[in-house]
TORVOKOL-55162 format. One line per field, with one value per residue (C-alpha): residue number from 1; chain; x, y, z. Coordinates in steps of 0.2 Angstrom, whole numbers, plus 2048, in hexadecimal, padded with zeros to 3 digits. Layout:
N
num	c(NUM;...)
chaine	c(A;...)
px	c(X;...)
py	c(Y;...)
pz	c(Z;...)
END
This chain:
826
num	c(1;2;3;4;5;6;7;8;9;10;11;12;13;14;15;16;17;18;19;20;21;22;23;24;25;26;27;28;29;30;31;32;33;34;35;36;37;38;39;40;41;42;43;44;45;46;47;48;49;50;51;52;53;54;55;56;57;58;59;60;61;62;63;64;65;66;67;68;69;70;71;72;73;74;75;76;77;78;79;80;81;82;83;84;85;86;87;88;89;90;91;92;93;94;95;96;97;98;99;100;101;102;103;104;105;106;107;108;109;110;111;112;113;114;115;116;117;118;119;120;121;122;123;124;125;126;127;128;129;130;131;132;133;134;135;136;137;138;139;140;141;142;143;144;145;146;147;148;149;150;151;152;153;154;155;156;157;158;159;160;161;162;163;164;165;166;167;168;169;170;171;172;173;174;175;176;177;178;179;180;181;182;183;184;185;186;187;188;189;190;191;192;193;194;195;196;197;198;199;200;201;202;203;204;205;206;207;208;209;210;211;212;213;214;215;216;217;218;219;220;221;222;223;224;225;226;227;228;229;230;231;232;233;234;235;236;237;238;239;240;241;242;243;244;245;246;247;248;249;250;251;252;253;254;255;256;257;258;259;260;261;262;263;264;265;266;267;268;269;270;271;272;273;274;275;276;277;278;279;280;281;282;283;284;285;286;287;288;289;290;291;292;293;294;295;296;297;298;299;300;301;302;303;304;305;306;307;308;309;310;311;312;313;314;315;316;317;318;319;320;321;322;323;324;325;326;327;328;329;330;331;332;333;334;335;336;337;338;339;340;341;342;343;344;345;346;347;348;349;350;351;352;353;354;355;356;357;358;359;360;361;362;363;364;365;366;367;368;369;370;371;372;373;374;375;376;377;378;379;380;381;382;383;384;385;386;387;388;389;390;391;392;393;394;395;396;397;398;399;400;401;402;403;404;405;406;407;408;409;410;411;412;413;414;415;416;417;418;419;420;421;422;423;424;425;426;427;428;429;430;431;432;433;434;435;436;437;438;439;440;441;442;443;444;445;446;447;448;449;450;451;452;453;454;455;456;457;458;459;460;461;462;463;464;465;466;467;468;469;470;471;472;473;474;475;476;477;478;479;480;481;482;483;484;485;486;487;488;489;490;491;492;493;494;495;496;497;498;499;500;501;502;503;504;505;506;507;508;509;510;511;512;513;514;515;516;517;518;519;520;521;522;523;524;525;526;527;528;529;530;531;532;533;534;535;536;537;538;539;540;541;542;543;544;545;546;547;548;549;550;551;552;553;554;555;556;557;558;559;560;561;562;563;564;565;566;567;568;569;570;571;572;573;574;575;576;577;578;579;580;581;582;583;584;585;586;587;588;589;590;591;592;593;594;595;596;597;598;599;600;601;602;603;604;605;606;607;608;609;610;611;612;613;614;615;616;617;618;619;620;621;622;623;624;625;626;627;628;629;630;631;632;633;634;635;636;637;638;639;640;641;642;643;644;645;646;647;648;649;650;651;652;653;654;655;656;657;658;659;660;661;662;663;664;665;666;667;668;669;670;671;672;673;674;675;676;677;678;679;680;681;682;683;684;685;686;687;688;689;690;691;692;693;694;695;696;697;698;699;700;701;702;703;704;705;706;707;708;709;710;711;712;713;714;715;716;717;718;719;720;721;722;723;724;725;726;727;728;729;730;731;732;733;734;735;736;737;738;739;740;741;742;743;744;745;746;747;748;749;750;751;752;753;754;755;756;757;758;759;760;761;762;763;764;765;766;767;768;769;770;771;772;773;774;775;776;777;778;779;780;781;782;783;784;785;786;787;788;789;790;791;792;793;794;795;796;797;798;799;800;801;802;803;804;805;806;807;808;809;810;811;812;813;814;815;816;817;818;819;820;821;822;823;824;825;826)
chaine	c(A;A;A;A;A;A;A;A;A;A;A;A;A;A;A;A;A;A;A;A;A;A;A;A;A;A;A;A;A;A;A;A;A;A;A;A;A;A;A;A;A;A;A;A;A;A;A;A;A;A;A;A;A;A;A;A;A;A;A;A;A;A;A;A;A;A;A;A;A;A;A;A;A;A;A;A;A;A;A;A;A;A;A;A;A;A;A;A;A;A;A;A;A;A;A;A;A;A;A;A;A;A;A;A;A;A;A;A;A;A;A;A;A;A;A;A;A;A;A;A;A;A;A;A;A;A;A;A;A;A;A;A;A;A;A;A;A;A;A;A;A;A;A;A;A;A;A;A;A;A;A;A;A;A;A;A;A;A;A;A;A;A;A;A;A;A;A;A;A;A;A;A;A;A;A;A;A;A;A;A;A;A;A;A;A;A;A;A;A;A;A;A;A;A;A;A;A;A;A;A;A;A;A;A;A;A;A;A;A;A;A;A;A;A;A;A;A;A;A;A;A;A;A;A;A;A;A;A;A;A;A;A;A;A;A;A;A;A;A;A;A;A;A;A;A;A;A;A;A;A;A;A;A;A;A;A;A;A;A;A;A;A;A;A;A;A;A;A;A;A;A;A;A;A;A;A;A;A;A;A;A;A;A;A;A;A;A;A;A;A;A;A;A;A;A;A;A;A;A;A;A;A;A;A;A;A;A;A;A;A;A;A;A;A;A;A;A;A;A;A;A;A;A;A;A;A;A;A;A;A;A;A;A;A;A;A;A;A;A;A;A;A;A;A;A;A;A;A;A;A;A;A;A;A;A;A;A;A;A;A;A;A;A;A;A;A;A;A;A;A;A;A;A;A;A;A;A;A;A;A;A;A;A;A;A;A;A;A;A;A;A;A;A;A;A;A;A;A;A;A;A;A;A;A;A;A;A;A;A;A;A;A;A;A;A;A;A;A;A;A;A;A;A;A;A;A;A;A;A;A;A;A;A;A;A;A;A;A;A;A;A;A;A;A;A;A;A;A;A;A;A;A;A;A;A;A;A;A;A;A;A;A;A;A;A;A;A;A;A;A;A;A;A;A;A;A;A;A;A;A;A;A;A;A;A;A;A;A;A;A;A;A;A;A;A;A;A;A;A;A;A;A;A;A;A;A;A;A;A;A;A;A;A;A;A;A;A;A;A;A;A;A;A;A;A;A;A;A;A;A;A;A;A;A;A;A;A;A;A;A;A;A;A;A;A;A;A;A;A;A;A;A;A;A;A;A;A;A;A;A;A;A;A;A;A;A;A;A;A;A;A;A;A;A;A;A;A;A;A;A;A;A;A;A;A;A;A;A;A;A;A;A;A;A;A;A;A;A;A;A;A;A;A;A;A;A;A;A;A;A;A;A;A;A;A;A;A;A;A;A;A;A;A;A;A;A;A;A;A;A;A;A;A;A;A;A;A;A;A;A;A;A;A;A;A;A;A;A;A;A;A;A;A;A;A;A;A;A;A;A;A;A;A;A;A;A;A;A;A;A;A;A;A;A;A;A;A;A;A;A;A;A;A;A;A;A;A;A;A;A;A;A;A;A;A;A;A;A;A;A;A;A;A;A;A;A;A;A;A;A;A;A;A;A;A;A;A;A;A;A;A;A;A;A;A;A;A;A;A;A;A;A;A;A;A;A;A;A;A;A;A;A;A;A;A;A;A;A;A;A;A;A;A;A;A;A;A;A;A;A;A;A;A;A;A;A;A;A;A;A;A;A;A;A;A;A;A;A;A;A;A;A;A;A;A;A;A;A;A;A;A;A;A;A;A;A;A;A;A;A;A;A;A;A;A;A;A;A;A;A;A;A;A;A;A;A;A;A;A;A;A;A;A;A;A;A)
px	c(286;274;26B;259;24E;23D;230;22B;218;21D;228;21A;20E;21B;21D;20A;209;1FF;200;201;1FC;1EF;1DD;1D5;1CB;1DB;1E4;1EB;1F8;205;20D;1FD;1FC;1F7;1EA;1F1;202;20B;208;215;213;20C;1FD;1F7;1E9;1EE;1F6;1EB;1F5;206;20F;218;22B;234;241;24E;24C;239;238;23C;22C;21E;214;213;21B;22B;22D;22F;23B;245;246;24E;25B;25F;262;26F;277;271;26A;25C;261;25C;24C;24B;24A;239;23D;242;233;225;22D;22E;21D;215;21D;217;205;202;20F;214;21F;219;219;225;216;211;223;225;214;21A;22B;225;217;21D;20F;212;206;20E;211;200;1F8;203;1FE;1EC;1ED;1F5;1E9;1DA;1DF;1D8;1EA;1EC;1E0;1E9;1F9;1F3;1E8;1F7;1FF;1F0;1EE;1FF;1F8;1E8;1F1;1E7;1E8;1DD;1E0;1DF;1F0;1F5;1F6;1E8;1EA;1D8;1D2;1C7;1BD;1B5;1C2;1C7;1B8;1C1;1D0;1C5;1BD;1CE;1D2;1C1;1C3;1D4;1CE;1BE;1C9;1BD;1C0;1CC;1C1;1B3;1BF;1C4;1B3;1AD;1BB;1BA;1A7;19E;193;18C;18C;185;17E;173;182;18C;19B;19C;19B;1A9;1B3;1B4;1BF;1CD;1C9;1C4;1D6;1DD;1E7;1DC;1DB;1CB;1D0;1D3;1CF;1CE;1C2;1C3;1D6;1D1;1C5;1D3;1DF;1D3;1D0;1E3;1E5;1D8;1DE;1F0;1EC;1E1;1EC;1FC;1F4;1E9;1F2;204;205;20C;1FD;200;210;203;1FB;204;20A;20B;213;226;229;218;20C;1FF;1F9;1F4;1E3;1E2;1E7;1D8;1CC;1D1;1CE;1BD;1B7;1BA;1B3;1A3;1AB;1A8;1A6;19C;1A2;192;189;180;187;176;16A;159;151;160;15F;14D;14E;15C;152;143;14C;155;145;13E;14E;14D;13B;13E;14D;147;144;155;15E;155;15A;16C;16C;165;174;180;178;17F;191;18E;188;197;1A3;19A;19C;1AE;1B1;1A9;1B3;1C2;1BF;1C5;1B8;1B5;1B1;1A6;19C;198;193;188;17E;16C;16A;15F;16D;17B;183;18C;19D;194;18D;19E;1A5;195;196;1A8;1A5;199;1A8;1B0;1A1;1A3;1AC;1A1;197;1A6;1AE;19F;19E;1B0;1AC;19D;1A7;1B3;1A8;198;199;187;181;18D;187;175;17D;185;174;16B;179;178;165;168;174;165;15E;16E;166;158;163;168;17A;184;189;196;197;19E;1A9;1A5;1A6;197;191;186;17B;17C;183;196;1A0;1A9;1BB;1C8;1DA;1E4;1F2;202;1F6;1F1;1DF;1D9;1E0;1D4;1D5;1C9;1BC;1BE;1B3;1B7;1C3;1D2;1E3;1E5;1F5;1EB;1DD;1D5;1C4;1C8;1B5;1AC;199;193;181;17D;171;165;172;182;18B;190;1A1;1AB;1A0;1A6;1B8;1B7;1B0;1BD;1CB;1C7;1C1;1CA;1CE;1DA;1E9;1F1;1E7;1EA;1FC;200;1F7;200;210;20E;20A;21A;224;21B;222;233;237;238;22A;22C;22B;235;22D;21C;213;21B;219;21E;22E;236;232;23D;23D;234;23F;232;224;21D;21B;212;206;204;200;1F5;1EB;1E9;1E4;1D6;1D1;1D0;1C4;1D0;1D4;1E2;1E3;1E5;1F3;1FC;1FA;203;212;213;214;220;231;237;230;236;249;255;25C;26E;279;282;28F;285;28E;281;274;27C;26C;262;255;252;24E;25C;259;24C;250;253;248;247;237;22C;228;217;21E;22C;221;214;220;228;217;213;224;222;211;209;200;1EE;1E5;1D4;1CF;1C7;1BF;1C6;1D8;1E2;1F0;1FE;20A;217;228;226;232;228;21F;212;215;212;201;205;1F4;1ED;1F5;1EA;1F1;1E3;1DD;1DC;1ED;1E8;1E7;1F9;1FE;1F2;1F9;201;1F3;1E7;1F3;1EC;1F4;1F7;1FC;208;210;211;213;226;22C;223;22A;23B;23A;234;221;216;214;201;203;202;201;210;215;224;22B;23C;249;256;263;265;26C;25B;255;262;260;24D;24F;25D;258;245;23C;22E;239;242;231;22D;23D;239;228;230;23D;22F;225;235;238;226;225;235;238;249;254;25F;263;250;24E;25B;253;242;246;24F;23F;234;23F;247;23C;24B;256;268;277;284;290;282;27D;28F;28F;27F;284;294;289;27E;28E;295;284;282;293;28F;27D;285;292;285;278;27C;27A;26A;25A;24F;258;24F;247;23C;22A;222;233;232;21F;21B;213;207;201;1FF;1F5;1EA;1E6;1E2;1D6;1CE;1CA;1C3;1B8;1B2;1B2;1B3;1C3;1D6;1DC;1E5;1F6;1F0;1E3;1F1;1FD;1F0;1EB;1FE;200;1F1;1F8;208;200;1F6;207;20F;201;203;216;214;207;213;221;22A;233;227;234;239;23A;243;249;23E;230;225;223;22A;219;213;224;22A;22F;237;22B;230;239;244;255;261;271;268;25B;264;25E;26E;26C;259;25E;26C;25F;255;264;267;255;256;266;25E;24F;25C;264;262;25C;24D;24A;24C;243;24D)
py	c(2C5;2CD;2D3;2CF;2D9;2D5;2E3;2E6;2E2;2D2;2CD;2D2;2C7;2B8;2BA;2BA;2AA;2B1;2A5;2AB;29A;298;299;289;285;285;278;26A;260;257;246;23B;229;229;21C;20F;210;201;200;1FA;1E8;1EC;1F6;1E9;1DD;1CC;1C0;1B0;1A5;1A6;196;18C;18C;17C;177;169;164;160;157;167;16F;16C;17B;184;193;188;186;199;19B;18C;191;1A1;198;18B;199;1A0;18F;190;181;183;180;16F;16E;175;168;166;16F;17E;17D;17C;18A;195;191;193;1A4;1A9;1A3;1A6;1B3;1A8;199;187;17D;16F;163;16A;169;157;152;159;152;141;141;134;136;13E;14C;152;163;165;160;16C;17A;176;177;188;18F;189;191;1A1;1A7;1A7;1B6;1BF;1BE;1C3;1D1;1D9;1DB;1E2;1EF;1F5;1FA;202;20D;206;20E;210;222;231;238;24A;254;24E;23C;238;227;21E;212;209;206;1F5;1EE;1F0;1E7;1D8;1D9;1D7;1C8;1C0;1C3;1BA;1AC;1A9;1AB;1B8;1BA;1C9;1D2;1D2;1D8;1E6;1EC;1EB;1F7;203;204;1F8;206;209;1F6;1EE;1FC;1F0;1E5;1EB;1E1;1EB;1FB;1F6;1F1;203;207;204;216;21C;218;228;233;242;251;255;266;26C;27E;27E;270;275;270;261;25B;25C;253;245;244;243;235;22A;22D;229;21A;211;214;20E;1FF;1F8;1FE;1FF;210;220;22A;237;23D;246;250;260;25D;250;240;242;230;228;22D;233;246;251;251;23F;23F;24A;240;230;23B;23F;22E;233;245;240;235;239;22E;22A;223;220;213;205;1F4;1ED;1E7;1DF;1DA;1DE;1F0;1F1;1EA;1F6;205;200;1FF;20F;218;212;218;229;22B;227;233;241;24D;24A;24B;25C;263;25E;265;276;278;274;27E;28F;288;27D;28C;296;288;286;299;298;288;28F;29F;295;28E;297;2A2;296;288;293;297;285;281;290;28E;288;275;279;283;278;270;25F;268;272;261;259;268;269;256;257;265;25A;24F;25D;25E;24D;253;263;25B;255;266;26F;264;269;27C;27B;272;281;290;28C;281;283;27E;26F;269;268;260;252;24F;24D;241;237;235;231;223;21B;216;20E;1FC;202;208;1FB;1F6;201;1F6;202;209;206;212;212;21C;225;231;240;23F;239;24A;24B;25B;261;25B;267;267;271;27C;274;26A;279;277;288;28B;281;27F;275;269;257;248;236;22D;221;225;220;217;20A;207;20B;20D;21C;221;215;213;21B;218;223;21C;226;22A;228;22D;21C;221;216;207;20A;20B;1FC;1F2;1F7;1F3;1E1;1E0;1D6;1E7;1EB;1DF;1EA;1E5;1D3;1D5;1E2;1D7;1C7;1CF;1D5;1C3;1BD;1CA;1C5;1B3;1B7;1C8;1D0;1D1;1CC;1DF;1E5;1F6;1EF;200;205;1FB;20A;210;215;204;1F5;1E9;1D9;1CA;1BE;1C7;1B8;1B0;1BF;1BE;1AC;1AD;1BC;1B4;1A4;1AE;1B6;1A6;19D;1A9;1B6;1A9;1AF;19E;195;1A1;19F;18C;18C;196;18C;17C;181;17B;18D;190;17F;183;184;195;192;19F;19B;1A4;1A7;1B4;1B5;1BA;1C0;1C7;1B8;1C1;1B1;1A7;19A;198;19D;1AF;1B1;1BE;1C6;1C4;1D4;1DD;1D4;1C3;1C6;1CB;1BE;1B0;1B5;1B5;1A4;19D;1A2;19B;1AC;1AF;1B3;1AE;1B8;1BE;1CE;1DD;1EE;1F0;1ED;1F7;1EC;1F4;200;205;212;21E;21D;22D;229;239;243;23B;22D;22E;228;217;210;1FE;1F1;1EB;1D9;1D1;1C5;1D4;1D8;1C8;1C9;1C9;1D9;1DA;1DF;1EC;1FE;207;219;221;22D;223;210;202;203;1F1;1F1;202;1FC;1ED;1F7;1F7;1FE;210;214;226;21F;20E;204;1F9;1EF;1EC;1F4;1EA;1F5;1EF;1FB;1FB;1FE;1ED;1E3;1EE;1EC;1D9;1D8;1E5;1E6;1E0;1DA;1CF;1C9;1C4;1BA;1B1;1AD;1A6;19C;195;191;188;17E;178;173;16A;160;15C;15C;157;166;15E;15C;16E;174;169;170;182;17F;176;185;193;18B;17C;170;168;16F;166;15E;16D;179;16F;170;183;185;17B;185;195;18E;18A;19C;1A4;19A;19F;1B1;1B0;1A8;1B6;1C3;1BB;1C7;1D6;1D1;1D1;1C8;1BE;1BA;1A9;19F;1A2;197;192;18E;18B;17D;170;16A;17C;17D;16D;174;184;17A;16F;17E;185;174;173;185;189;177;17C;17F;191;19A;1A1;1B2;1AB;19F;1AE;1B8;1AA;1A7;1BA;1BA;1AC;1B5;1C4;1BB;1B2;1C3;1C9;1BA;1BC;1CE;1CA;1BD;1CA;1C2;1CB;1D1;1D3;1C1;1BA;1AC;1B8;1B1;1BD;1B1;1B0;1A0;19B;198;191;186;179;17A;175;164;167;175;176;168;16B;16C;177;186;197;19C;18D;192;1A4;19E;195;1A4;1AD;19F;1A0;1B3;1B2;1A6;1B1;1BE;1B4;1B6;1A4;1AA;1BB;1B5;1A8;19D)
pz	c(1E2;1E0;1EF;1F3;1FD;205;205;217;213;20B;21A;226;21C;21C;22F;232;228;21A;20B;1F9;1F2;1E5;1EB;1F2;1E2;1D8;1E3;1D8;1E2;1D8;1DB;1DC;1D5;1C3;1BF;1B4;1BA;1C2;1D4;1E1;1E5;1F7;1F0;1E3;1E7;1EF;1E3;1E6;1DA;1E1;1DD;1EA;1E5;1E2;1EF;1F0;202;200;211;21A;214;221;21C;20B;213;216;203;201;20F;209;1F7;1FC;207;1FA;1ED;1F9;1FD;20F;218;226;238;240;249;25B;268;270;280;276;26A;278;282;272;26C;27C;27F;26D;26F;281;287;296;299;298;2A8;2AA;2A9;298;292;298;290;27F;280;284;277;26A;25E;24D;250;260;25A;252;263;26C;260;261;274;274;268;272;282;288;28B;278;277;285;27C;26B;272;279;268;260;26F;26A;25A;260;26D;27B;28C;29B;29C;290;28F;28E;29E;2A8;2A2;2A8;2AB;29E;2A9;29B;28E;296;28D;27D;283;288;277;26E;27A;276;263;262;26D;263;253;24D;23A;238;22B;238;245;23A;235;248;24D;23F;23D;24A;250;23E;238;248;254;25D;262;272;26C;25C;266;271;262;25C;26B;25F;259;26A;271;26A;277;27C;287;291;294;282;280;26D;268;255;256;260;252;246;251;253;240;23E;24B;243;232;236;242;235;227;230;23A;22C;21C;221;219;21F;21A;228;21E;212;220;21C;20A;1FD;202;1FF;1FA;1F6;1E9;1F5;1F5;203;1FB;1FC;20E;212;207;212;222;21C;220;233;232;23B;248;25A;26A;279;289;292;287;292;28F;293;285;284;294;29F;299;29B;2AD;2B1;2AA;2B4;2C4;2C1;2BE;2CE;2D7;2CF;2D3;2E5;2E7;2DC;2EA;2F2;2E1;2DD;2ED;2EB;2D9;2DF;2EB;2DD;2CF;2D2;2D3;2C4;2BA;2BF;2BB;2AA;2A6;2AB;2A0;291;292;291;280;271;268;259;266;270;260;25C;26E;271;261;264;260;251;249;24B;23C;23C;240;24F;255;256;260;26C;26F;273;27F;289;28D;296;2A2;2A9;2B9;2BD;2CB;2D4;2D2;2D8;2E7;2EB;2E9;2F4;302;302;2FE;307;316;31B;30A;30A;31A;313;303;30E;317;307;300;310;30D;2FB;300;30A;2F9;2F2;2F5;2EA;2DC;2CE;2CE;2C1;2B3;2AD;29C;28A;281;26F;25F;259;24C;250;240;22E;227;22A;22C;21D;21B;213;20E;21B;216;21D;228;232;239;236;225;21A;208;1FD;203;1FF;1FF;207;1FB;1FA;1F4;1E2;1E7;1F1;1E4;1D4;1DD;1E7;1EA;1F5;1F6;206;20D;21C;229;233;240;237;228;223;21E;22A;224;212;217;222;214;208;215;214;202;1F4;1EC;1FA;1FD;20A;21A;218;214;222;22F;22A;229;23B;240;238;241;252;250;247;24E;23D;230;21E;21B;22A;22B;230;22F;21F;20F;204;1FC;20C;214;214;205;208;20A;204;1FA;1F2;204;20B;1FC;1FE;211;20F;201;20B;21B;211;209;219;220;228;236;241;249;239;234;245;243;233;23A;24A;241;233;232;231;242;249;245;253;258;259;251;241;236;226;21C;20E;21B;22B;232;230;225;21B;22B;22B;23E;24A;250;263;26A;27B;285;283;293;296;292;29F;2AD;2AA;2A8;2B9;2C1;2B9;2BE;2D0;2D1;2D4;2C4;2C6;2B7;2B9;2A8;2A3;2AC;2B2;2B2;2C2;2CC;2D2;2DE;2D8;2E0;2ED;2E4;2D4;2D1;2C3;2BA;2CA;2CC;2D8;2E0;2D0;2D3;2E0;2E3;2E1;2F1;2EC;2EC;2DF;2D3;2D6;2CC;2BE;2AC;2A6;299;2A7;2B0;2AF;2A0;2A6;295;29C;2AA;2A6;2B3;2B7;2B3;2A2;29D;2A1;295;286;288;27A;27C;279;274;262;259;25E;24F;256;267;26A;272;27B;287;295;2A7;2AF;2A8;2B1;2C1;2C0;2C0;2CD;2D9;2D8;2E8;2DD;2D2;2E2;2EA;2DA;2DC;2EE;2E9;2DB;2E7;2F3;2E5;2E0;2F2;2F4;2E4;2E6;2F8;300;2F1;2EC;2DB;2D8;2DD;2D0;2C3;2C6;2C6;2B5;2AE;2B4;2AD;29E;29A;29B;2A8;2AC;2A5;2B1;2AF;2B2;2C2;2C8;2C6;2CF;2DE;2DF;2DE;2EC;2F7;2F4;2F8;307;30E;30A;312;322;323;321;32D;33B;330;327;332;325;317;307;30A;2FF;301;30E;315;327;328;333;327;335;336;323;323;331;328;318;323;32A;319;313;321;321;30E;306;2FD;301;304;2F7;2FA;300;30C;313;315;31E;329;32E;331;33C;346;348;34E;35B;360;362;36D;378;37A;37E;38B;392;393;384;376;369;35C;35C;34A;341;334;327;32B;335;347;350;356;344;33D;34B;33E;32C;31F;316;306;30C;305;30B;315;325;31D;324;321;318;30C;309;306;2FA;2F0;2EE;2E8;2DB;2D5;2D4;2CA;2BD;2BA;2B5;2A8;295;294;29E;296;284;27A;26E)
END
């Protein structure tokens, strides 16, 4: 066997990473798509002339899409499933459209609607509700890697990014044409710079994870460019373009050169987080008032700045010395000498300055107490002018460009940021289109590159954007896309089950003005969607890929939490605004930064929809994480459905979920009166949108009897049994509290005000008992003092309204919210 030896010098060069490839100018990557070759179906323009297939069971076809599904079924000798009963349909459709359960009243109204247009009326009501936008926005936020913090080590808060979340909600509620939606998010700052909404929309690009303390801003620039390239290509084009970052794509005809040509569209993309949301007269008024405040406080502020100046200068010197040499070179250049690349680095450097005043204050406090005392006096004087200062409107986070000349984009050897090869210009992969070079028109402040890309994404030349979006919508309703790999329409992706159907839906979507609501209406009213979900033994298609039944699906994390809140009557439907912090378990660490999670003071905020819960990128809200939330570190294309022990334990053992069960039990008792049979019916109607069968009722009563016996046996060991919310409250007292609020505030109290009032009365009663020498610890076991709960509220459980029976009813409710019939939609 021959022996091969490597010369020491060659080995040293290899270990040092020196390449012996041809010079950059000779770079000629193989494997690209050759113009004129046949493209895969997914990369061709939309077929607008797809013929609807003929079917035998013509009466089953309610929407054109049904014909495509039925034709496949008939070809395999499979019959569709019967239509789902109305109870199942409205629960299914409401969860899909709104993300929460329908109320029993909504269910009964639909079930009893005898008109032939009952389904149409229901769907129109669902699409018209503001809840629709909240549900649809959540799925888009999955794709945009939305979070309220940066990620990486510091995971700093992004205080303004919630505006993007609200923009998405409003866009779906208003049925903003999807092509406009795309353009605003990719290039809103270039296309409509005068519109605050368009600036907010570019939050799609701003959502990338980031690290404020990065030392190498040259590397950071490349990381940002990679993120934007990979995100846009995967989300809008369903193409794994990122696989060509380091080498030619291994399976698709996409070269590494084409990857960087696509990346060149984002070469000049930066961002600002301090843009005013005010426009017109409102901004002029704010600026005028702020100028008056600044003039009145100029002397005080200058004195404060003078005390901090030496420390800030030292911090600035230390900070600059922490950057790598190449980064310092761009930062230290005079403004007149900075090129487009230097401008990006310098502008990014400004972000790291955001906390320097706070850091300087802390150092002044510890290092110069005398100066800090002066600083505090000046701060107190400044606060006296707060009434004169205009209210801070907050800021907008938006994408910007720093000039109309973009930094160069170069192919990188093996994707290594400091190993550049040849320079490339903005262009599209030949696999996607024959017109790989787009017309780019710079503005006075921007390169215009993203505008060119945004226009192409929704142009007739590109069928991918419509196909990919429509496929995701199909997956949202049926649990699986027509192309199951929703972010990969290439060779390594799944073969489409109904390619003609996808083309038909996508072409109609474009033809009908890119209307998402129109697309959803077609799906919701189709016979395919209206099928029952009962399992069947279909050997030709055991996985139900051809949709011979409606696929059962577990509720997503947000649907589960929001439906529990809605069922318990606790859901607070305030919309929009900064994200909120509901309570978290005391043993939950939040990634070692528990002090970051400051529980919202207003208890109403604790029960807002999950959409509005603060998304800490590195440490998600515990209940949502347990049920497979969308991790925002990268675009999330499909919700996982895992089955793990922590999920069952979270529902069974969580004090939070138990509290919701107590609230639901209290709601049921209040709404039904003293009939236990009515209570059982009602809890089923709330959770399952139907009444229990006779056999189920027998089992439920047996469960109540067993739990009552258990509660009675444990009464001496349990100080406070789990009782329905409001159990034991004197109804006369409750009416008196309501009367007080009506007289004082012209309205009834909400549940938080009523609870606070009762708590106050209990405290006063305890003080009186203590003053009379009574036992301050007296309690009826339900958490309310006897003075406020001298009578059991009407509507308490029967059998003497015993505490044990009431606790057993809570156990019954808590068990039902843990069943598959609640956690799944059928």
